[in-house]
C-alpha positions in Angstrom: 38.4 -5.2 -15.7 42.1 -5.8 -15.9 43.9 -9.2 -16.6 47.3 -10.8 -16.8 48.8 -10.9 -20.3 47.3 -14.5 -20.7 44.1 -15.8 -19.2 44.0 -19.1 -20.8 44.5 -21.2 -17.8 42.5 -19.1 -15.3 39.7 -18.9 -18.0 39.5 -22.8 -18.0 39.7 -23.1 -14.3 37.0 -20.4 -13.8 34.7 -22.3 -16.0 35.2 -25.4 -14.0 34.6 -23.4 -10.8 31.4 -21.9 -11.9 30.0 -25.2 -13.1 30.3 -26.3 -9.2 29.2 -22.9 -7.9 25.4 -23.0 -7.1 24.1 -20.0 -5.2 24.4 -18.0 -2.0 21.7 -18.4 0.5 19.7 -15.4 1.5 20.3 -15.9 5.2 20.3 -12.4 6.6 17.6 -9.9 7.0 17.5 -6.1 6.0 14.7 -4.7 8.4 14.8 -1.4 6.5 13.7 -2.9 3.3 12.0 -6.0 4.6 13.9 -8.2 2.6 16.7 -11.0 3.0 20.0 -11.1 1.4 23.1 -13.4 1.3 25.7 -12.0 3.7 29.4 -12.0 3.1 30.0 -15.3 4.8 27.4 -17.0 2.6 29.0 -15.6 -0.5 32.5 -16.8 0.5 31.1 -20.3 1.5 29.4 -20.5 -1.9 32.6 -19.5 -3.9 35.7 -20.5 -1.9 35.5 -24.3 -2.3 34.8 -24.5 -6.0 37.5 -21.7 -6.8 40.1 -23.3 -4.5 39.4 -26.9 -6.1 40.3 -25.3 -9.3 43.6 -23.7 -8.4 42.0 -20.0 -8.0 42.2 -17.9 -4.7 40.6 -14.7 -4.3 42.2 -11.7 -2.8 40.4 -8.3 -1.8 42.3 -5.0 -0.9 41.4 -1.6 -0.3 42.7 1.0 -2.8 43.1 4.8 -2.5 39.8 6.6 -3.3 38.3 10.1 -3.2 37.2 11.4 0.3 33.9 9.9 1.2 34.4 6.8 -0.8 35.8 3.4 -0.5 37.6 1.6 -3.3 38.0 -2.2 -3.2 40.1 -4.3 -5.7 39.2 -8.0 -6.0 41.6 -10.2 -7.9 41.2 -14.0 -8.9 44.6 -15.5 -8.8 45.3 -18.8 -10.5 48.2 -21.2 -9.6 49.5 -20.6 -13.1 50.0 -17.0 -12.1 47.2 -15.8 -14.4 44.9 -13.3 -12.8 41.7 -11.3 -13.4 40.9 -8.2 -11.3 38.4 -5.3 -11.1 37.7 -2.5 -8.6 34.6 -1.3 -7.1 34.1 2.2 -5.4 31.2 2.9 -3.1 30.0 5.9 -1.2 30.4 5.8 2.6 27.0 6.3 4.3 29.1 7.7 7.5 32.6 9.0 7.4 33.7 7.0 10.4 34.9 3.5 11.3 31.4 2.1 11.2 30.8 3.7 7.8 33.9 2.4 6.5 33.3 -1.2 7.9 29.8 -1.3 6.5 30.9 -0.1 3.0 33.8 -2.7 3.1 31.5 -5.6 3.9 29.0 -4.4 1.2 31.6 -3.9 -1.5 33.4 -7.3 -0.7 30.1 -9.1 -0.8 29.0 -7.6 -4.2 32.5 -7.6 -5.8 33.0 -11.4 -5.1 29.5 -12.2 -6.4 29.9 -10.2 -9.5 33.6 -11.4 -10.4 32.5 -15.1 -9.8 29.0 -14.9 -11.5 27.5 -15.8 -8.1 23.7 -15.3 -7.7 21.5 -15.5 -4.6 18.9 -18.1 -3.9 15.4 -17.0 -4.9 17.0 -13.9 -6.5 14.8 -10.8 -7.3 15.5 -11.6 -10.9 13.8 -14.9 -10.5 10.9 -13.4 -8.7 10.5 -10.8 -11.5 10.4 -13.7 -14.1 7.4 -15.2 -12.5 4.1 -14.5 -14.3 2.6 -11.6 -12.3 -1.0 -11.6 -11.2 -3.2 -9.5 -13.1 -3.9 -6.2 -11.3 -7.4 -5.2 -10.6 -8.0 -1.7 -11.2 -8.8 0.2 -8.2 -12.2 1.8 -8.2 -11.9 5.6 -8.1 -14.4 7.4 -5.8 -15.6 10.0 -8.5 -18.0 11.6 -5.8 -15.1 12.3 -3.5 -13.1 13.9 -6.2 -16.0 16.0 -7.1 -16.5 17.0 -3.5 -12.8 18.1 -3.3 -13.4 20.4 -6.1 -16.5 21.9 -4.4 -14.4 23.4 -1.6 -12.0 25.3 -3.9 -12.5 29.0 -3.2 -10.5 30.3 -6.2 -10.0 29.5 -9.8 -6.4 28.7 -9.1 -7.4 26.1 -6.3 -10.0 24.6 -8.5 -7.6 24.3 -11.3 -5.0 22.3 -9.0 -7.8 20.2 -7.6 -9.1 19.4 -11.1 -5.8 18.4 -12.4 -5.4 15.8 -9.6 -9.2 14.6 -9.9 -8.8 14.5 -13.7 -5.8 12.2 -13.4 -7.3 10.0 -10.7 -10.5 9.7 -12.6 -8.8 8.6 -15.8 -10.3 11.6 -17.5 -13.9 10.9 -16.4 -16.3 13.2 -18.3 -18.3 14.0 -15.2 -15.3 15.5 -13.5 -14.6 17.6 -16.5 -18.3 18.8 -16.6 -18.3 19.6 -12.9 -15.1 21.5 -13.1 -16.6 23.6 -16.0 -19.7 24.4 -13.9 -17.7 25.4 -10.8 -15.3 27.4 -12.7 -18.1 29.5 -14.3 -19.6 30.1 -10.9 -16.1 31.3 -9.5 -15.5 33.6 -12.4 -18.9 34.9 -12.1 -18.3 35.7 -8.6 -14.8 37.1 -9.7 -12.5 35.4 -7.3 -9.0 35.5 -8.8 
């Protein structure tokens, strides 16, 4: 992060602004991850009024970056002339105008949220903080694991199948006993 020589005025104004900033509403859907998120408009709507009311404007500009990346500078500028700035670099998903536009929107949204301390309503962090229901251990079908070992034709195949069955069964003794019996039979029959 970079700042002006003094930040005493902007720090106080930013404190007041953050006391007024609540959250950004998760109003957009991401079908790829079946989740919702706060879009750029929601982020700006959540921060612009409180920042402006306290003499702060935000500016975002693109900076030179390496090929395949987009660099964005976000600056909070106070009426006193003091400022706070940081830069974010994101990879381009596609090296064309659409990829550039997507990266620009994404980086603008995240950079503004980060520099102002904005959070999203029903944030994943809030969800993670809730007590989680106790997981019921899934019942392992030991008979199916034993049957999978039965079809192994070589010691190598049997060893691979046993390794999986041993993990899945949580080291069930009957799985090990069955493996030992099958291994002895295969060695007796001499399949390598």
